[in-house]
FILUMVO-308267 format. One line per 2 residues: for each residue z, x, y of N, C-alpha, C, O. Coordinates in steps of 0.001 Angstrom, whole numbers, plus 500000, padded with zeros to 6 digits. Layout:
! FILUMVO-308267
Z:X:Y:Z:X:Y:Z:X:Y:Z:X:Y | ... $
! end
This chain:
! FILUMVO-308267
496341:537026:510619:495583:538241:510415:494851:538774:511619:493746:538290:511863 | 495495:540014:512648:494298:539941:513373:492639:540457:513000:492373:541225:512076 $
491784:539944:513791:490077:539993:513494:489881:540620:514559:490719:540777:515446 | 488326:541183:514554:487460:541259:515535:486857:540277:516053:486529:539271:515424 $
486591:540529:517601:485917:539844:518453:484541:540024:518121:484228:541018:517465 | 483566:539097:518528:482181:539472:517692:481607:541125:518390:481115:542102:517825 $
481925:540871:519756:480913:542423:520545:482066:543500:519775:481436:544548:519635 | 483133:543649:519352:483854:544697:518991:483078:544852:517574:482544:545879:517154 $
483146:543524:516908:482804:544065:515671:481473:544315:515268:481089:544688:514159 | 480756:544054:516356:479257:544567:516473:479056:546176:516911:478080:546905:516737 $
480252:546429:517497:479831:547945:517722:480822:548924:516203:480730:550102:515857 | 481595:547901:515700:482094:548454:514358:481274:549005:513670:481331:550179:513303 $
480335:548139:513396:478645:548504:512307:478348:549744:512754:477407:550222:512120 | 478765:550437:513574:478237:551675:514096:478555:552848:513387:477945:553912:513286 $
479903:552357:512789:480436:553542:511986:479641:554009:510781:479676:555206:510496 | 478796:553006:509914:477842:553277:509142:476876:553883:509450:475921:553144:509687 $
476677:554967:509563:475490:555737:510335:474675:555090:511218:473492:554835:510995 | 475487:554720:512570:475088:554067:513908:474124:552555:513344:473277:551931:513984 $
474592:552326:512063:473991:551051:512525:474659:549668:513034:475838:549495:513341 | 473829:548928:513043:473130:548132:512618:471311:548573:513183:470201:548196:512805 $
471814:549573:514281:470828:549800:515507:469722:550815:514668:468752:551275:515271 | 469889:551023:513666:468938:551851:512442:468583:551233:511627:468346:551837:510580 $
468346:549687:511649:468047:549067:510770:467096:548234:511080:467357:547489:512024 | 465681:548076:510398:464432:547513:510707:464626:545846:511174:464289:545261:512203 $
465085:545536:510356:465069:544063:510327:465794:543576:512053:465285:542830:512889 | 467195:544368:512123:468367:543997:513346:467290:544470:514457:467269:543709:515425 $
466140:545864:514550:465757:546054:515431:464932:545311:516007:464644:545475:517192 | 464500:544524:515383:463435:543165:515398:464038:542451:516118:463795:542403:517324 $
464978:541724:515530:465878:540912:516233:465879:541248:518027:465280:540670:518934 | 466872:542493:518048:466899:543196:519317:466111:543595:520490:466317:543599:521704 $
464948:543993:519570:463760:544485:520446:464284:545780:521197:464242:545851:522425 | 464813:546864:520350:465252:547887:520573:465467:548980:519494:465957:548716:518396 $
465176:549898:519768:465473:550889:518464:466778:552115:519322:466432:553289:519190 | 467729:551976:519882:468714:552675:520212:469820:551586:520783:469611:550398:521030 $
471030:552307:520919:472140:551407:521242:472920:552361:522496:472548:553519:522686 | 473800:551869:523145:474284:552479:524228:475305:553280:523937:475900:553786:524889 $
475671:553531:522804:476371:554276:522376:475843:555784:521401:476531:556622:520818 | 474514:555668:521533:473770:556914:521243:474228:557950:522367:474427:557635:523540 $
474357:559143:521871:473987:560259:523211:472716:560312:523701:471625:560411:523141 | 473017:560237:524748:471893:560197:525563:470862:559360:526144:469883:559692:526814 $
471279:558142:525745:470766:556630:525623:470558:556490:526974:471485:556554:527782 | 469269:556280:527321:469156:555266:528581:468575:553845:528899:467546:553312:528482 $
469469:553422:529701:469475:551681:530147:469525:551147:531260:470633:551004:531775 | 468478:550751:531868:468396:550293:533043:469612:549512:533639:469836:549698:534835 $
470378:548708:532985:471577:548236:533489:472523:548672:533009:473492:547940:532806 | 472538:550279:532612:474007:551029:532726:473399:552483:532962:472430:553170:532639 $
474695:552532:533813:474991:553723:534249:475109:554916:533373:475451:554707:532209 | 474832:556387:533832:474833:557472:532851:476523:557369:532347:476922:557598:531205 $
477283:557004:533404:478758:557376:532977:479168:556202:532252:480300:556152:531770 | 478265:555149:532118:478998:553885:531587:478570:554303:530112:479265:553926:529168 $
477329:555148:529885:477005:555342:528158:477956:556271:528119:478763:555918:527259 | 478258:557211:528574:479234:557910:527836:480451:557436:527665:481153:557976:526811 $
480960:556353:528415:481958:555712:528396:482056:554815:526863:482890:554732:525961 | 480847:554281:527117:480898:554033:525444:480964:554327:524214:481525:553860:523223 $
479801:555820:524614:479885:556122:523297:481149:557058:523098:481061:557671:522035 | 482189:557317:523747:483656:557685:523717:484639:556611:522743:485521:556807:521907 $
483945:555302:523363:484866:554505:523140:484581:554224:521241:485395:554093:520327 | 483110:554219:521253:482854:553575:520090:483075:554487:518960:483168:554107:517793 $
483190:556253:519529:483457:557163:518465:485133:557285:517999:485650:557878:517052 | 485734:556442:519116:487458:556337:519127:487532:555046:517963:488171:554916:516919 $
486718:554319:518567:486814:553263:517512:486730:552743:516030:487244:551792:515442 | 485389:554324:515462:485289:554275:514385:486020:555244:513624:485470:555688:512617 $
487166:555648:513931:487726:557207:513508:489265:556439:513447:490020:557060:512699 | 489975:555067:514152:491066:554867:514277:491586:554104:512973:490730:553451:512377 $
492938:554105:512435:493547:553335:511391:493542:552341:511661:493613:551702:510611 | 493491:551557:512654:493730:549991:512871:492590:549627:513718:492880:548940:514698 $
491549:549888:513580:490400:549717:514921:490487:548133:515854:490193:547867:517019 | 491111:547170:514555:490952:545643:515304:491790:545911:516522:491427:545846:517696 $
493272:546300:515926:494395:546280:517337:493809:547460:518975:493800:547220:520182 | 493434:548605:518214:492555:549294:519194:491476:548784:520223:491379:549154:521393 $
490432:547576:519362:489537:547115:520326:490124:545984:521200:489527:545581:522197 | 491281:545498:520807:491926:544192:521706:493090:545063:523018:494004:544517:523636 $
492691:546373:523105:493916:546690:524106:492635:546778:525314:491411:546907:525347 | 493983:546590:526415:493398:546573:527802:493777:547568:529053:493476:547515:530245 $
494539:548471:528314:494808:549837:529395:494937:550726:528399:495719:550492:527477 | 494146:551940:528442:494027:553234:527655:493248:553912:528307:492777:553638:529411 $
493035:554990:527558:491844:556236:528780:490483:555240:528005:489477:555612:528609 | 490154:554403:527183:489117:553979:526990:488661:552866:526999:487817:552429:526217 $
489256:552211:528025:489387:550765:528576:487862:550679:529075:486970:550017:528544 | 487753:551545:530283:486384:551627:531002:484895:551463:529954:483922:550750:530201 $
485118:552458:528619:484222:552091:527854:484129:550247:527180:483161:549531:526921 | 485102:550098:527122:485671:549075:525816:484844:547654:527045:484019:546787:526756 $
485444:547927:528243:484864:546882:528954:483264:546995:529456:482700:545977:529858 | 482606:548203:529417:481498:548590:529433:480579:547861:528538:479615:547210:528941 $
480966:548018:527147:480436:547416:526107:480607:545924:526132:479473:545458:526244 | 481333:545134:526090:481527:543721:526514:480327:543055:527298:479641:542050:527111 $
480382:544264:528466:479519:543536:529575:478011:543589:529203:477109:542812:529515 | 477985:544700:528462:476167:544944:528216:475877:543910:526883:474798:543318:526844 $
476901:543712:525773:476421:542600:524908:476408:540931:525292:475761:539981:524852 | 477602:541092:526481:477206:539780:527115:475820:539219:527625:475277:538129:527440 $
475399:540455:528402:473858:540230:528999:473291:540156:528337:472668:539115:528548 | 472821:540779:527119:471820:540495:526021:472073:539595:525217:471002:539170:524784 $
473050:538988:524713:473581:537976:523725:472360:537298:523682:471359:537478:522988 | 472740:536136:524923:471243:535248:525014:470138:535571:524638:469881:535238:523482 $
469261:536179:525259:468312:536826:524934:467912:537388:523466:466749:537610:523130 | 468723:537527:522879:468657:537727:521428:468693:536768:520330:468313:536984:519179 $
469304:535427:520906:468997:534302:520202:469743:534401:518675:469315:533660:517790 | 470714:535203:518425:471282:535223:517283:472152:534123:516772:472009:533629:515654 $
473269:533674:517834:473600:532693:517356:473264:531171:517191:473996:530385:516589 | 471964:530810:517847:471300:529867:517618:470699:530087:516107:470718:529179:515276 $
470209:531281:515861:469901:531446:514257:470263:531097:513346:469692:530617:512367 | 471774:531404:513676:473225:531281:512745:473349:529858:512542:473244:529384:511411 $
473616:528974:513803:473756:528023:513259:472876:527097:512900:473314:525999:512557 | 471409:527349:512902:470109:526708:512126:470478:527060:510936:470172:526091:510240 $
471219:528305:509885:471125:528655:508896:472340:527850:508256:472251:527436:507100 | 473651:527602:509147:474681:526740:508282:474248:525197:508658:474688:524331:507902 $
473640:524888:509469:473446:523534:509130:471839:523046:508252:471424:521963:507841 | 471459:523983:508246:470309:523797:506892:470941:523741:505574:470521:523211:504545 $
472299:524543:505844:473035:524413:504209:473541:523138:504404:473785:522610:503319 | 473766:522517:505244:474849:521403:505070:476092:521651:505600:476937:520765:505472 $
476471:522979:506342:477792:523378:506544:477806:523469:508213:478524:524337:508711 | 477163:522743:508938:477831:522401:510284:478462:521150:510522:478392:520265:509669 $
479100:520977:511644:480258:520271:511856:480361:518751:511540:481313:518176:511012 | 479231:518239:511955:478729:516660:511967:478866:516359:510521:479541:515418:510105 $
478039:517395:509570:477635:517009:508487:478868:516948:507799:479368:515881:507441 | 479355:518015:507609:480699:517866:507074:481935:516789:507204:482548:516275:506268 $
482167:516559:508801:482848:515737:508936:482408:513993:508698:483023:512979:509029 | 481113:514164:508002:480048:512840:507449:480718:512743:505802:481135:511846:505070 $
480611:513628:505757:480617:513601:504180:482166:513662:503846:482473:513185:502753 | 482961:514065:504457:484710:513917:504100:484971:512934:505336:485940:513189:506051 $
484386:512125:505554:484769:510552:506341:485942:510900:507521:486937:510268:507876 | 485445:512021:507907:487294:511942:508761:486045:512419:510025:484883:512826:510022 $
487177:512057:511105:486604:512530:512517:487818:513733:513256:487758:514289:514353 | 488585:513812:512467:489616:515542:512660:488199:516527:512220:487327:516488:511351 $
488595:517490:513492:488139:518788:513660:488259:519577:512402:489399:520016:512253 | 487314:519930:511327:487495:520957:510126:487611:522342:510717:487494:522718:511883 $
487889:523043:509533:488228:524257:509552:487046:524795:508990:486272:524160:508273 | 486900:526179:509386:485957:526834:508909:485660:527214:507286:484620:527542:506714 $
487189:527000:506755:487339:527459:505445:486778:525728:504691:486089:525596:503680 | 487310:524664:505522:486804:523302:504907:485380:523449:504552:484894:523486:503421 $
484693:523539:505876:482948:523776:505949:482883:524664:504836:481781:524372:504373 | 483224:525316:504306:482905:526868:503170:481348:527180:503985:480204:527080:503543 $
481799:527552:505206:480483:528427:506200:480392:529896:505178:479359:530557:505290 | 481225:530276:504420:481024:531328:503599:479588:531824:502786:479018:532899:502599 $
479332:530270:502388:478615:529947:501429:476911:530633:502406:475943:531054:501773 | 476946:530586:503608:475753:530571:504237:475693:532758:504526:474815:533503:504960 $
476910:532966:504076:476700:534663:504470:475603:535060:503853:474606:535411:504483 | 475657:535050:502728:473805:535622:502403:472848:535443:503329:472374:536482:503790 $
472496:534589:503667:471266:534214:504362:471230:534813:505778:470218:535241:506332 | 472272:534788:506204:472799:535231:507493:472594:536818:507540:471995:537427:508426 $
473161:537320:506499:473011:538648:506435:471536:539060:506172:471144:540056:506781 | 470607:538379:505286:469432:538795:505064:468753:538419:506419:467867:539142:506875 $
469065:537561:506907:468206:537386:508104:468363:538096:509245:467461:538362:510039 | 469642:538442:509346:469851:539416:510867:469802:541199:510171:469837:542140:510964 $
469744:541373:509087:470288:542804:508762:468923:542987:507767:468366:544072:507937 | 468521:542419:507119:467927:542369:505961:467978:542989:504574:467234:542170:504034 $
468169:543481:504001:468535:544747:502529:469161:545351:503087:470172:545213:502398 | 469625:546379:504330:470658:547395:504751:472078:546586:504647:473087:547197:504296 $
472114:545444:504906:473267:544448:505417:473956:544485:503846:475157:544226:503781 | 473149:544832:502458:474067:544920:501184:474266:545994:500646:473311:546771:500643 $
475597:546453:499978:475622:547269:499022:474548:547714:497984:474096:548800:497623 | 474335:546421:497663:473426:546529:496339:472205:545318:496521:472236:544244:495920 $
471103:545745:497504:470277:544628:497904:469473:544141:496447:469242:542955:496212 | 469045:545399:495406:468190:544806:494556:468969:544065:493511:468430:543972:492409 $
469995:543595:493658:470658:543159:492627:470681:541658:492905:470979:541145:493983 | 470271:540928:491611:470467:539463:491800:471535:538759:492639:471377:537653:493156 $
472867:539667:492739:473752:538853:493477:474704:540280:494315:475774:540846:494088 | 473534:540425:495421:473909:541215:496534:475296:540996:496804:475886:539918:496722 $
475835:542261:497177:477402:542458:498004:476694:542536:499221:475609:543055:499484 | 477902:541632:500248:477628:542207:501629:478650:543212:501812:479728:543316:501228 $
477980:544169:503008:478871:545262:503340:479743:544805:503934:479444:543800:504580 | 480898:545186:503998:482418:544565:504474:482570:544852:505988:483455:544299:506641 $
481594:545824:506597:481296:545961:508314:480590:544532:508783:480803:543730:509693 | 479698:544624:507757:478853:543312:507986:479337:542120:507971:478980:541257:508773 $
480139:541951:507127:480965:540661:506936:482086:540236:507861:482396:539089:508182 | 482633:541385:508226:483877:541584:509386:483026:540896:510840:483556:540098:511613 $
481648:541413:510965:480985:540778:512282:480602:539743:511702:480742:538978:512657 | 480172:539009:510770:479995:537683:510635:481002:536714:510688:480826:535674:511322 $
482231:536992:509976:483318:536237:510666:483386:536135:511922:483178:535041:512447 | 483667:537170:512619:483754:537242:514210:482962:536271:514871:483307:535464:515734 $
481822:536462:514333:480256:535583:515064:480692:534277:514486:480565:533335:515269 | 481115:534024:513456:481663:532383:513419:482727:532070:513916:482821:530868:514167 $
483741:532801:514208:484903:532226:514524:484430:531870:516211:484627:530711:516576 | 483826:532836:517208:483414:532397:518330:482322:531256:518267:482264:530707:519367 $
481378:530676:517297:480552:529567:517079:481467:528577:516425:480781:527591:516157 | 482736:528391:516039:483578:527528:515684:484553:527384:517278:484772:526291:517800 $
484906:528350:517697:485577:527831:519031:484662:527225:520249:485078:526496:521150 | 483742:527547:520124:482506:526780:521031:482726:525392:520527:483237:524624:521342 $
482528:525060:519700:482493:523602:518720:484062:522788:519126:484335:521669:519559 | 484631:523630:518852:486103:523182:518949:486210:522590:520336:486784:521526:520570 $
485441:523582:521511:485734:523044:522649:484790:521839:523174:485060:521244:524217 | 483762:521549:522449:482939:520729:522841:483637:519461:522065:483954:518414:522630 $
483817:519738:520679:484440:518431:520358:485463:517848:520845:485605:516640:520655 | 486477:518646:521641:487381:517998:522491:487231:517278:523519:488078:516499:523956 $
485696:517568:524170:485137:516592:524994:484586:515321:524612:484757:514169:525010 | 483799:515915:523631:482937:514574:523117:483725:514156:521772:483032:514040:520760 $
485171:513908:521666:485358:513540:520280:485136:511833:520016:484715:511187:519057 | 485692:511436:521501:485266:509932:521227:483918:509105:520586:483934:508223:519727 $
482691:509718:521331:481661:509534:520880:481371:510201:519747:480392:509771:519139 | 481889:511052:519322:481534:511826:517876:481920:511003:516696:481335:510920:515617 $
483088:510368:517121:484143:509113:516328:482872:508090:515814:482432:507848:514690 | 482448:507548:517338:481513:506688:516617:479717:507176:515966:478826:506511:515437 $
479819:508419:516290:478679:508845:515612:478902:508966:514119:478077:508542:513311 | 480081:509577:513757:480463:509714:512177:480745:508179:511687:480487:507996:510497 $
481197:507133:512356:481345:506052:511501:480011:505467:511484:479641:505012:510401 | 479048:505376:512694:477666:504643:512499:477314:505500:511301:477262:504920:510216 $
477063:506809:511346:476384:507398:509859:477113:507174:508998:476293:506819:508151 | 478356:507074:508375:478871:506195:507359:478579:505169:506502:478577:505026:505279 $
478219:504183:507892:477923:502842:507689:476313:503003:507114:475975:502643:505986 | 475320:503667:508203:474147:503723:507818:474202:504229:506250:473679:503489:505416 $
474816:505466:505810:474697:505812:504254:475447:504603:503358:475001:504904:502251 | 476037:503790:503195:476532:502369:502908:474887:501699:502353:474283:501494:501300 $
474753:501594:503367:473345:500743:503424:472202:501583:502599:471412:500927:501920 | 472100:502862:502630:471199:503574:502353:471365:503404:500814:470394:503237:500076 $
473066:503475:500233:473017:503758:498901:472840:502259:498374:472799:502159:497148 | 472727:501050:499130:472920:499727:498608:471033:499665:498024:470483:499235:497010 $
470731:500084:498811:468624:500132:499165:468181:500618:497922:467391:500068:497155 | 469057:502259:497716:468573:502960:496601:469325:502249:495165:468954:502653:494063 $
469958:501613:495228:470708:500892:494216:469844:499839:493462:469648:499714:492253 | 469268:498935:494787:468317:497943:494241:467122:498230:494344:466341:497278:494348 $
466574:499592:494460:465340:500222:493943:465425:500829:492339:464494:501118:491587 | 466876:500908:492114:466961:501272:490527:466604:500113:489900:465528:500070:489304 $
467633:498773:489952:467578:497811:489700:465962:497447:489361:465766:497206:488170 | 464870:497378:490172:463643:496593:490574:463040:497780:489243:462328:497289:488367 $
463300:498981:489188:462572:499742:488182:463357:500124:487300:463337:501301:486940 | 464170:499271:486789:465293:499004:485357:466007:500460:485191:466767:500622:484236 $
465795:501401:486008:466921:502227:485953:468615:501982:485757:469174:501415:486695 | 469084:502210:485093:470708:501903:485071:471406:502870:485416:471314:504021:484989 $
472302:502369:486379:473075:503363:487620:474423:502868:487995:474760:501701:488192 | 475279:504163:488075:476521:502717:488407:476534:502135:489599:477214:501139:489845 $
475624:502835:490600:475551:501954:491871:474744:500415:491922:475049:499465:492644 | 473553:500493:490861:472944:499479:490321:473944:498655:489668:474090:497502:490074 $
474550:499027:488851:475626:497976:488045:476704:497167:489110:477268:496096:488886 | 476799:497921:490198:477878:497423:490989:477179:496457:491832:478086:495838:492388 $
476101:496010:492213:475418:495012:492876:476090:493657:492196:476769:493552:491174 | 475649:492672:493135:476358:491242:492978:475114:490844:491529:473990:491294:491310 $
475817:489994:490900:474993:489504:489814:473959:488430:490491:472976:488161:489802 | 474075:487776:491788:473303:486891:492098:472412:487490:492687:471343:486901:492531 $
472274:488920:493658:471331:490122:493758:470751:490551:492595:469635:491038:492772 | 471222:490527:491224:470481:491149:490388:469674:490341:489778:468609:490764:489327 $
470088:488890:489647:468702:487853:489349:467753:487870:490656:466532:487728:490602 | 468500:488065:491838:467208:487651:492945:466155:488640:492549:465000:488222:492636 $
466334:489934:492109:465699:491267:492164:464892:491140:490910:463872:491825:490843 | 465175:490433:490004:464018:490265:489011:463166:489416:489252:462142:489552:488583 $
463184:488444:490067:462093:487316:489992:461331:488220:490835:460163:487844:490928 | 461629:489458:491589:460526:490122:492585:459256:490948:491834:459470:491704:490887 $
458022:490726:492334:457132:491626:491729:457508:493146:491348:458388:493626:492062 | 457056:493873:490473:457347:495230:490264:456435:495790:490724:455495:494996:490728 $
456004:497179:491328:455102:498333:491653:453921:497987:490775:452810:498005:491304 | 454009:497735:489748:453380:497675:488808:452332:496550:488526:451175:496605:488109 $
453301:495297:488975:452676:493920:489328:451451:494042:490323:450301:493606:490272 | 452158:494822:491271:451537:494534:492953:449790:495563:492246:448704:494989:492314 $
449867:496563:491841:449264:497340:491561:448002:496861:490597:446808:497160:490636 | 448647:496125:489847:447562:495078:488677:446730:493933:489589:445549:493617:489446 $
447683:493411:490558:446998:492440:491233:446043:492665:492345:445135:491909:492692 | 446346:493716:492812:445394:494481:493929:444009:494958:492918:442905:494652:493370 $
444055:495693:491576:443218:496133:491019:442098:494726:491049:440926:494698:491425 | 442853:493760:490571:441893:492585:489954:441139:492028:490977:439963:491700:490818 $
442036:491842:492511:441055:491579:493884:440122:492338:493959:439032:491782:494090 | 440126:493806:493913:439249:494991:494539:437900:494345:493246:436749:494207:493660 $
438210:494033:491850:437332:494138:490948:436485:492977:491304:435261:493073:491226 | 437351:491341:491881:436556:490114:492045:435737:490419:493563:434623:489959:493815 $
436563:491318:494534:435211:491622:495438:433914:492218:495101:432829:491892:495581 | 434138:493112:494238:433132:494088:494090:432092:493102:493165:430916:493070:493527 $
432436:492422:492161:431597:491247:491518:431289:490210:492361:430476:489394:491926 | 431755:490031:493500:430663:489081:494267:429859:489576:495499:429070:488939:496196 $
430231:490791:495588:429351:491555:496627:428233:492000:495607:427203:492372:496168 | 428220:492031:494618:426869:492560:493519:425616:491564:493437:424388:491658:493455 $
427128:489999:493279:425830:488528:493312:424645:488757:494331:424804:489350:495398 | 423517:488264:493929:422873:487761:495149:422650:486340:495083:422283:485756:494064 $
422951:485635:496535:422951:484227:496775:421866:483868:496658:420936:484562:497069 | 421618:482324:495885:420396:481823:495528:419849:481143:496782:418681:480769:496881 $
420979:480980:497939:420120:480371:499040:419873:481106:500552:420807:481741:501041 | 418757:481011:501175:418650:482066:501847:419659:481903:503403:420103:480855:503873 $
419753:482789:503748:420690:482679:504962:420213:481974:506057:419000:482058:506252 | 421023:481142:506995:420091:480585:508388:419700:481678:509271:420144:482786:509570 $
418643:480908:509593:418543:481744:510686:419355:481762:512190:419947:480708:512424 | 419449:482685:513109:420237:482375:514222:419765:482489:515125:419348:483647:515132 $
419428:481863:516298:419153:481978:517379:419941:482676:518162:421046:482229:518469 | 419386:484194:518724:420161:484894:519638:419952:484342:521101:420819:484492:521962 $
418841:483743:521321:418289:483444:522633:418128:481974:522417:416964:481624:522227 | 419248:480819:522401:418604:479664:522657:418248:478800:523944:418792:479144:524993 $
417525:477887:523959:416716:477110:524935:418387:476730:525568:419519:476703:525085 | 417899:476526:526625:419000:475841:527870:419732:474268:527149:419124:473806:526183 $
420487:473817:527442:421120:472409:527095:420519:471248:527665:420246:471284:528865 | 420266:470216:526996:419295:468805:527329:420511:468743:528741:421714:468986:528644 $
419833:468384:529880:420701:467804:530866:420882:466200:530556:419979:465497:530101 | 422097:465779:530855:422669:464335:530480:421886:463208:531033:421816:462084:530536 $
421181:463710:532342:420647:462486:532844:419175:462186:531843:418555:461142:532050 | 418717:463101:530841:417635:462947:530296:418808:462456:528286:419962:462648:527901 $
417473:461777:527651:417965:461829:526611:419095:460720:526333:419779:460730:525310 | 419226:459699:527423:420340:458904:526863:419878:457212:527920:420601:456376:528462 $
418167:457366:527788:418217:456533:528640:417606:454967:527963:416896:454128:528518 | 418125:454967:526721:418530:453571:526371:419752:453063:526307:420039:452197:525480 $
420929:453725:527499:422179:453171:527793:422427:453111:528753:423579:452846:529096 | 421062:453421:529947:420774:453388:531298:421538:451584:531928:422389:451311:532774 $
420899:450940:531221:421288:449551:531428:422680:448853:531190:423103:447875:531805 | 423430:449675:529985:424738:449039:529928:426029:449323:530777:426318:450519:530735 $
426797:448647:531456:428046:448591:532304:428632:449628:531700:428259:450250:530705 | 429769:449798:532509:430970:450714:531809:431719:449560:530659:431612:449696:529441 $
432283:448719:531153:432874:447666:530079:432230:447643:528965:432920:447453:527964 | 430691:447831:528771:429828:447693:527670:429961:448760:526691:430005:448558:525478 $
430030:450029:527311:429878:451361:526623:431694:451463:526198:432049:451972:525135 | 432328:451104:526841:433820:451080:526268:434046:450126:524832:434912:450361:523990 $
433160:449125:524782:433325:447797:524025:432335:448573:523084:432814:448744:521963 | 431297:448995:523230:430801:449635:522375:431433:450954:520949:431170:451081:519753 $
432281:451655:521865:433040:452591:521385:434057:452000:521027:434785:452891:520592 | 434827:450571:520890:435507:450483:520388:437149:450667:521041:438183:450472:520403 $
437046:451100:522507:437766:451247:523174:438164:449967:524619:438104:449912:525847 | 438453:449364:523787:438602:447939:524666:439844:448145:526265:439554:447624:527341 $
441053:448914:526077:441605:449473:526995:441337:450460:528356:442022:450829:529310 | 439800:450691:527840:438741:451911:528772:439277:453067:528608:438939:453857:529490 $
440207:453620:527583:440788:454888:527583:440577:455499:526886:440848:454739:525956 | 440183:456625:526285:439469:457544:525323:440977:458309:524335:441485:459352:524746 $
441367:457792:523404:442617:458412:522914:443115:460145:523513:442297:461064:523555 | 443976:460237:523756:444780:461808:523664:443881:462446:525174:444158:463576:525576 $
442977:461716:525796:442512:462172:526878:443475:461450:528288:443968:460322:528287 | 443544:462391:529333:444606:461865:530772:443299:460824:531268:442082:460791:531086 $
444279:460041:531969:443027:459121:533046:442833:460103:534308:441691:460056:534766 | 443552:460821:534843:443303:461941:535379:443564:463340:535597:444742:463694:535566 $
442561:464294:535836:442982:465816:535511:443071:466434:537065:442748:466067:538195 | 443658:467506:536485:443723:468281:538059:442542:469432:537913:442420:470294:537042 $
441714:469149:539070:440693:470197:538808:440712:471373:539058:439594:471856:539233 | 442100:472492:539210:442416:473430:539353:443200:473623:538189:443627:474775:538122 $
443557:472847:537192:443970:473215:536419:445929:473545:536089:446648:473973:535186 | 446028:473102:537243:447463:473719:537196:448432:472674:536340:449377:473098:535674 $
448066:471125:536437:448836:470373:536001:448233:469551:534654:447633:468563:535078 | 448194:469597:533522:447812:468838:532683:448468:467205:532027:448039:466579:531058 $
449443:466901:532807:450106:465648:532504:450466:465228:531257:450265:464142:530713 | 451136:466414:530785:451622:466060:529158:453412:465547:529387:453915:464742:528604 $
454151:466104:530468:455197:465879:530632:455389:464845:531636:454672:464685:532624 | 456611:464015:531249:457209:463191:532460:457186:463863:533843:456954:463096:534778 $
457344:464887:534078:457655:465044:535808:455923:465690:536085:455538:465815:537248 | 455226:465967:535207:453321:465907:535085:452977:464584:535821:452363:464671:536885 $
453216:463753:535490:452567:462457:535150:453164:461704:536752:452671:460716:537296 | 454288:462487:537220:454502:461634:538539:453799:462285:539368:453424:461783:540427 $
453438:463847:538901:452575:464494:540165:450874:464176:540188:449970:464591:540914 | 450911:463253:539050:449121:462685:539177:449493:461178:539837:448595:460588:540439 $
450781:460582:539722:450893:459421:540666:450371:459641:542194:449566:459115:542962 | 451348:460783:542190:451364:461011:543948:450090:461536:544407:449797:461179:545548 $
449035:462489:543664:448315:462999:543897:446957:462492:543572:445944:462856:544170 | 446982:461596:542550:445868:461004:542067:444731:460333:542829:443783:459841:542217 $
! end
C-alpha cells in the first residue's frame, strides 16, 4: 500500500488547522511558530514565490481524495511547490534532531535493530513489524507533539491522531531504510557482534544461576547447573558468613585497641650517633692472621657460605650463573 514520504506526511499534518505548527510542543522542537505554507510567511531561505508555491501545494494536498499519490507526482502544476517544500524540510531536518530523538526512544524501549537481533538470535535484518516499533508510538507522539498529538489526551490509553500516526510511519520507514543501508555495509561485523553478545548473555545467565544457588533460590536455570558445580558452590561462604566474619574481626580490633599495654613502648632515637669505625673496637683481634680468623669462624676453606669470592664493583654481574662465573674468571 502506498504511503507518505516523511516530508509529505509532515505537510499533511497541516490539514488539522495548520498542525503541528500551532502545537506548543512541536514549536519548541523546531523553534518557530510558523510554516512556509502560512499565508504571507517570511523565511530567509525561501523566496516569496516559493512560499506561495508551497502554500498552493499544501492546500491541494489537504483537499484531494488520494493525497499520497498526489504527493508522489513529479510533473504537474504543483511540482514547484512540492520541490520547494522538500528542499526546505531537508535543509532544516538535521537542525531539529527529530530522527535522533526517535532512535533514542525506540532504543530505550528495546526495539532498535541490534537489540532485536540479539533477542531473536539472528543476523537477518528484521522488519519494523518484527521489531514491534509501534509500541513506541505513544512515547514518540508525546515527545514530539505533546497532548495535541492525541484524540483524547486525558484518557489513560490515549488514541493517536491518524495524521500523526501516518507521519510516524513515514519517519520510521526512513530510519529503517537508513539502517538497512548501513546493515548491508556492516553485516559481517554486526554478525560477529550479535554472536559475541549472545555468548555473553549465556555466560551472564550461568553466573546468575550460580548466584541463585548460593542464595538458596530455586530456579530452572539453577537446577540445570552440573551437580559437581552445585556441590562446589555449597562449600563457598555465603554473604551472611562473610558479614559475620567481618563483624567478628572488627569487634576484635576494637577490643584490642581499647586495652592498654602493660609494657612501655621503646624509645626511638630519631637522631642516632654515627656508626663506629671498624678500625676501632676490634683491637683484640688485630694480632690474628686471616687463617686464624677463618678457623675461629669454623670456615677452613676460607669462604663465607653463599658469598662470592669476587664481586663486580659496578653491580652488573652477580656470579650466580655459569656465564657470570666465566666473567669473573676473565675479569677477576
